[in-house]
N, C-alpha and C positions, 0 to 999 in steps of 0.2 A: 318827906320822902318816903318814910315807912308807911304812911297812910296810903299813898299812891300805889305802892307795891302791894299792900294788903288788899286794896280795892280791886286792883287788876287781877290778883290771884283769885279773889272771890268771884269776879265776873267770869274768869276763865273756867273755873270749876262749875259755876252755875250754868254756863252756856254749853257744856259738853252734852252730847246726845246720850241719853240712857237707852240701853238695849232692853227692849221688852219682847219676851217670847210670844210669838203669835199664837192665838187660840187655834187649836186644830179644827178644821172644818167638820161640821156634823156629818155623820155617816149617811150615805144615800143607799146603802144596801138593804135588802129585804130583811126586816127585823125578825121574821119567822124563819130565816135561813140559818140563824145562829142559835146556840143553846141558851146563851145568856148575854144580856146587854146592859150597859150602864146608861141611864137616861137622866136628863136634868129637866127641871120644870119648864114647860113651854117648848120642848124639843119636838121637831118633826120626826115622825116615824114613817117609813116607806114599806109598802107591801104590794104584792101582786094579787089580782083577782081574775079568775078565769071567765066570769060572766058578770054583767051588770045586774044589780038587784039590791035588796035590803040586807044589811049585815049588822052584826052586833060586836062591838069591842068591849070586853069585860076585864077589869082588873080584880084579881082575887088574892087575898092575903095568903101567902105561902104557908104560914105557921098554923092558922086556924081554919082556913078554907072559906072565910067569909068574903062576900062580894063587897069590894070597896067602891067601885065605880062601874057604870055600864052606860054605853053610848050606842044608840041605834042610828045608822046612817045609810044613805043610798050610795053604794059603791059603783064604780065604773069598771068596765072590762079593761084589764091592763094595770098600769101603775097607779097606785093610790097613795095619797099623803094625808096624814092626820097629825094634829098636835096633841101631845100628851102632857097633862098638867098633874104634877105630883107634889106641889108645895104643901098642900093641906093633908097629905097622906102620911100617917105615922109609921107604917110598916116600911121596912127597908127592902125586903124581898117580896116580889109579887109575881104572879102568873099573869101574862097578857094572853087572852084567849080571843080568837076570831071565829065567829060562827055565822052561818047563813040563816035565812028566815026559818028553816026547818030544824034549827038547833044542831046542825051537823058541824062538827069542828073542822075548820079550814086550816087553822094554825094555832100553835101554842108555844110560848117561850117564857123564860124567866127574865124579869127586869130588876135591876138594882137601882134604887132611887137616891141613895146618899153615899 
């Protein structure tokens, strides 16, 4: 009888639903509209461009000013989405800089990677 009660108790506890907090949805706001953002590896960043053309996204180490990453891409007029990969970057605080083909700064913000 004790075994049946014990097994029933174990099954009852094992079958209860655990509550897991949902992961907050990624932000879809313009990353350059805020002073600072926390990003994770592979996260999408959103930004607006006034005209289509060739642009450059640069990650710069905030402490020593060295370029960590640079990506040249063809942007479209309006909303643009790019993925940012930070897994191999050791720096925690970085500047994210958006420039057009003439090296004119379009946007700049600070990102925190860890």
